[in-house]
LOKOL-110166 format. One line per field, with one value per residue: residue number from 1; chain; z, x, y of N, C-alpha, C, O in turn. Coordinates in Angstrom, 3 decimals, always signed. Each point is the difference from the previous one (the first is absolute). Last residue first. Layout:
num	[NUM:...]
cadena	[A:...]
n_Z	[Z:...]
n_X	[X:...]
n_Y	[Y:...]
ca_Z	[Z:...]
ca_X	[X:...]
ca_Y	[Y:...]
c_Z	[Z:...]
c_X	[X:...]
c_Y	[Y:...]
o_Z	[Z:...]
o_X	[X:...]
o_Y	[Y:...]
This chain:
num	[86:85:84:83:82:81:80:79:78:77:76:75:74:73:72:71:70:69:68:67:66:65:64:63:62:61:60:59:58:57:56:55:54:53:52:51:50:49:48:47:46:45:44:43:42:41:40:39:38:37:36:35:34:33:32:31:30:29:28:27:26:25:24:23:22:21:20:19:18:17:16:15:14:13:12:11:10:9:8:7:6:5:4:3:2:1]
cadena	[A:A:A:A:A:A:A:A:A:A:A:A:A:A:A:A:A:A:A:A:A:A:A:A:A:A:A:A:A:A:A:A:A:A:A:A:A:A:A:A:A:A:A:A:A:A:A:A:A:A:A:A:A:A:A:A:A:A:A:A:A:A:A:A:A:A:A:A:A:A:A:A:A:A:A:A:A:A:A:A:A:A:A:A:A:A]
n_Z	[+194.929:+2.924:-0.329:-1.535:-3.995:-3.474:-4.340:-2.825:-5.413:-2.890:-2.885:+0.347:+4.761:+5.247:+2.625:+3.626:+1.663:+2.390:+2.949:+1.646:+0.672:-2.791:-3.699:-1.914:-0.012:-0.158:-1.744:+1.111:+0.511:+3.980:+5.694:+3.444:+3.039:+1.626:+2.905:-3.407:-0.792:+0.108:+6.320:+4.153:+2.057:-4.550:-2.716:+1.973:-0.863:-4.603:-0.444:+2.034:-2.614:-3.412:+2.287:+2.460:+2.183:+3.954:+2.705:+2.698:-1.838:-3.699:-4.382:-5.194:-5.350:-5.791:-5.913:-5.614:-4.489:-1.554:-2.975:-2.624:-3.755:-3.097:+1.423:+4.470:+0.527:+0.857:+2.806:+4.829:+4.415:+5.192:+3.397:+4.772:+4.373:+5.852:+4.017:+5.138:+2.542:+5.141]
n_X	[+86.330:+0.632:-4.413:-5.557:-2.874:-4.896:-3.370:-3.576:+1.121:+0.460:+0.396:-3.733:-1.211:+2.080:-0.286:+2.767:+3.772:+5.728:+3.399:+5.717:+3.686:+3.746:-3.282:-3.615:-5.655:-4.502:-5.996:-4.605:-3.928:+1.746:+1.092:-5.108:-4.807:-4.304:-0.803:-0.589:+1.530:+1.523:+0.188:+4.246:+1.761:+1.263:+5.076:+4.684:+1.209:+2.806:+5.708:+3.278:+1.267:+4.570:+5.537:+2.920:-2.747:-1.432:-3.789:-3.519:-4.940:+0.008:-2.479:+0.482:-1.671:-1.375:-0.787:-0.527:+0.905:+1.774:-1.177:+2.181:-1.477:-0.029:-3.180:-3.853:-3.786:-2.926:+1.478:-2.060:+1.066:-0.288:+5.567:+3.442:+3.903:+1.563:+4.627:+2.726:+5.480:+2.698]
n_Y	[+141.110:-5.476:-4.402:-2.130:-3.472:+0.012:-2.756:-1.287:-3.690:-4.943:-4.203:-4.965:-3.748:+2.203:+5.816:+3.556:+4.412:+0.581:+3.847:+2.021:+2.606:-3.937:-3.391:-3.901:-1.749:-4.326:-0.570:-3.737:-2.348:-4.305:+1.561:+1.621:+1.804:+1.247:+5.366:+5.402:+5.189:+4.094:+1.127:-1.429:-5.335:-3.646:-0.173:-2.777:-5.608:-2.201:-0.403:-4.225:-5.008:-1.066:+0.557:+2.082:+5.889:+3.997:+2.940:+3.503:+2.146:+4.835:+3.345:+1.845:+2.747:-1.911:+1.241:-2.227:-0.768:-6.201:-5.243:-5.228:-4.533:-3.620:-5.040:+0.432:+4.758:+5.176:+4.804:+2.900:+3.640:-0.450:-1.417:+2.318:-1.207:+1.484:-0.586:+2.060:+0.944:+0.439]
ca_Z	[-1.085:-0.118:+1.279:-0.032:+1.329:+0.578:+0.683:+1.062:+1.154:+0.107:+0.128:-1.296:-1.065:-0.559:+0.011:-1.164:+0.215:-0.993:-0.360:-0.242:+0.969:+1.105:-0.563:+0.785:-0.457:+0.770:-0.256:-0.309:-0.849:-1.252:-0.876:+0.366:-1.080:-0.590:+0.886:+0.806:-0.689:-1.428:-0.751:-0.363:+1.236:+0.716:-0.790:+0.093:+1.340:+0.020:-0.863:+0.710:+0.999:-0.699:-0.773:-0.394:-0.157:-1.345:-0.186:+0.063:+1.329:+0.603:+1.115:+1.330:+0.983:+1.202:+1.281:+1.162:-0.376:+1.214:+0.189:+0.859:+1.083:-0.523:-1.276:+0.180:+0.177:-0.773:-1.278:-0.774:-1.380:-0.058:-1.438:-0.599:-1.231:-1.014:-0.822:-0.943:-0.501:-1.445]
ca_X	[-0.129:+1.222:+0.559:+1.311:+0.352:+1.315:+0.659:-0.892:+0.634:-0.420:+1.149:+0.149:-0.798:+0.669:-0.968:-0.868:-1.079:-1.066:-0.553:-1.440:-0.711:+0.861:+1.065:+0.821:+1.386:+0.725:+1.428:+0.790:-0.730:-0.337:+1.167:+1.138:+0.980:-0.066:+0.566:-0.966:-0.355:+0.185:-1.267:-0.265:-0.054:-1.242:-1.109:+0.069:-0.479:-1.441:-0.633:+0.062:-1.074:-1.262:-0.498:+1.132:-0.214:+0.419:+1.447:+0.562:+0.526:-0.365:+0.833:-0.606:+1.010:-0.109:+0.283:-0.061:-0.221:-0.475:+0.498:-0.743:+0.699:+0.684:+0.665:+1.119:-0.385:+0.688:-0.618:+0.807:-0.457:-1.463:-0.189:-1.129:-0.324:-0.617:-1.078:-0.560:-1.372:-0.040]
ca_Y	[+0.976:+0.770:+0.442:+0.683:+0.473:-0.338:+1.105:+0.478:+0.640:+1.398:+0.906:+0.671:-0.614:-1.164:-1.102:-0.148:-0.957:+0.111:-1.305:-0.099:+0.829:+0.441:+0.814:+0.924:+0.048:+1.010:-0.141:+1.187:+0.940:-0.677:+0.089:-0.846:-0.134:-1.339:-1.019:-0.752:-1.241:+0.198:-0.020:+1.389:+0.787:-0.322:+0.530:+1.453:+0.363:-0.264:+1.006:+1.283:-0.045:+0.234:-1.141:-0.845:-1.438:-0.378:-0.082:-1.343:-0.278:-1.280:-0.460:+0.019:-0.444:+0.823:-0.647:+0.883:+1.393:+0.660:+1.359:+0.910:+0.677:+1.184:-0.253:-0.926:-1.391:-1.020:-0.365:-0.945:+0.171:-0.010:+0.195:-0.695:+0.714:-0.841:+0.537:-0.975:+0.148:+0.091]
c_Z	[+0.567:-1.079:-0.275:+1.412:-0.112:+1.400:+0.485:+0.681:+0.975:+1.230:+0.033:-0.030:-1.360:-1.186:-0.706:+0.185:-1.247:+0.247:-0.972:-0.329:-0.250:+1.031:+1.178:-0.880:+0.767:-0.385:+0.706:-0.238:-0.405:-1.007:-1.314:-0.973:+0.508:-1.141:-0.625:+0.780:+0.924:-0.814:-1.481:-0.888:-0.264:+1.250:+0.688:-0.760:+0.194:+1.350:+0.054:-0.802:+0.822:+0.976:-0.733:-0.916:-0.474:-0.138:-1.425:-0.171:-0.007:+1.379:+0.541:+1.043:+1.403:+1.052:+1.126:+1.271:+1.182:-0.321:+1.270:+0.041:+0.705:+1.055:-0.473:-1.291:+0.061:+0.250:-0.647:-1.246:-0.903:-1.386:-0.258:-1.475:-0.719:-1.173:-0.901:-0.755:-0.993:-0.445]
c_X	[-0.340:-0.042:+1.283:+0.457:+1.400:+0.107:+1.369:+0.604:-1.032:+0.648:-0.376:+1.157:+0.229:-0.760:+0.641:-0.915:-0.868:-1.029:-1.142:-0.383:-1.504:-0.742:+0.809:+1.017:+0.761:+1.469:+0.701:+1.458:+0.795:-0.637:-0.225:+1.160:+1.197:+1.005:+0.039:+0.668:-0.936:-0.316:+0.149:-1.232:-0.329:-0.145:-1.338:-1.159:-0.022:-0.593:-1.510:-0.694:-0.015:-1.168:-1.280:-0.421:+1.264:-0.127:+0.310:+1.506:+0.502:+0.632:-0.539:+0.992:-0.547:+0.925:-0.342:+0.184:-0.055:-0.096:-0.613:+0.686:-0.876:+0.769:+0.847:+0.790:+1.249:-0.554:+0.796:-0.780:+0.906:-0.550:-1.501:-0.092:-1.052:-0.353:-0.564:-1.147:-0.357:-1.464]
c_Y	[+1.349:+1.063:+0.780:+0.326:+0.583:+0.568:-0.415:+1.216:+0.564:+0.628:+1.481:+1.012:+0.644:-0.597:-1.191:-1.195:-0.031:-1.105:+0.253:-1.435:+0.027:+0.850:+0.526:+0.715:+1.068:-0.092:+1.145:-0.366:+1.237:+0.953:-0.743:+0.223:-0.798:-0.220:-1.392:-1.114:-0.777:-1.241:+0.335:+0.145:+1.469:+0.868:-0.242:+0.649:+1.522:+0.401:-0.151:+1.099:+1.287:-0.008:+0.388:-1.138:-0.727:-1.518:-0.441:+0.059:-1.433:-0.104:-1.314:-0.508:+0.220:-0.613:+0.961:-0.809:+0.949:+1.485:+0.570:+1.358:+1.017:+0.777:+1.181:-0.204:-0.867:-1.374:-1.119:-0.403:-0.829:+0.275:-0.062:+0.352:-0.834:+0.888:-1.091:+0.652:-1.095:+0.030]
o_Z	[-0.750:-0.415:-1.035:+0.901:-0.526:+0.337:-0.387:+0.254:-0.407:+1.103:-0.233:-0.979:-1.024:-0.861:-1.159:+0.839:-0.511:+0.274:+0.291:-0.212:+0.351:+1.189:+1.140:-0.884:-0.025:+0.158:-0.137:+0.594:-0.948:-1.190:-0.965:-1.015:+1.116:-0.484:+0.392:-0.448:+1.222:-1.230:-0.578:-0.582:+0.856:+0.273:+0.001:+0.505:+0.604:+0.043:+0.184:+0.563:+0.346:-0.132:+0.276:-0.768:-0.801:+0.830:-0.687:+0.130:-0.444:+0.293:+0.008:-0.240:+0.329:+0.059:-0.212:+0.080:-0.156:-0.252:+0.181:-0.044:-0.465:-0.331:-0.476:+0.037:-0.231:+0.485:+0.261:+0.077:-0.506:-0.204:-0.149:-0.361:-0.546:+0.158:-0.440:+0.579:-0.798:+0.534]
o_X	[-0.153:+1.045:+0.644:-0.819:+0.908:-0.635:+0.534:-0.698:-1.003:-0.142:+0.856:+0.156:-0.108:+0.604:+0.400:+0.246:-0.403:+0.359:-0.901:+0.851:-0.684:+0.305:-0.274:+0.608:-0.373:+0.634:-0.402:+0.529:-0.377:-0.075:+0.729:-0.150:+0.475:+0.124:+0.825:+0.991:+0.130:-0.032:-0.866:-0.244:-0.568:-1.085:-0.872:-0.634:-0.930:-1.056:-0.722:-0.719:-1.074:-0.919:-0.594:+0.812:+0.778:+0.522:-0.867:+0.624:-0.703:+1.001:-1.207:+0.713:-0.501:+0.163:-0.139:-0.392:+0.289:+1.013:-1.217:+1.227:-1.091:+0.733:+1.118:+1.224:+1.116:-1.119:+1.191:-1.167:+1.010:-1.209:-0.554:-0.089:+0.294:-0.710:+0.716:-0.787:+0.827:-0.835]
o_Y	[+0.964:+0.500:-0.172:+0.183:-0.644:+0.999:-1.040:+0.981:+0.588:-0.528:+0.853:+0.731:-0.674:-0.639:+0.112:-0.867:+1.044:-1.145:+0.787:-0.864:+0.962:-0.094:-0.374:-0.603:+1.173:-1.043:+1.156:-0.939:+0.689:-0.306:+0.230:+0.680:+0.211:-1.125:-0.825:-0.577:+0.068:+0.049:+0.657:+1.057:+0.678:+0.513:+0.869:+0.927:+0.534:+0.630:+0.980:+0.826:+0.491:+0.808:+1.042:-0.517:+0.519:-0.745:-0.539:+1.053:-0.908:+0.655:-0.242:-0.975:+1.075:-1.218:+1.204:-1.164:+1.186:+0.653:-0.029:+0.084:+0.329:+0.932:-0.195:-0.124:+0.467:-0.166:-0.165:-0.385:+0.488:-0.111:-1.090:+1.173:-1.063:+0.992:-0.899:+0.750:-0.442:-0.730]
């Protein structure tokens, strides 16, 4: 099954008024479908999409049926998503 990281690289807005994702880029990833939040973080680190020092205290990870949304826990700014089976 294919894995992809969708990077939200053009994000506008703020915590009070909400965020708008204006542009994304989609990239193949190597690994397996994550089962836990730690699996998601490890997958992002292994594919060099997030720094090694980032912890679960800093990111919010929300599972959907065929993807995982990732956002900054401090201000809810969207970072991207991991998709599979697409």
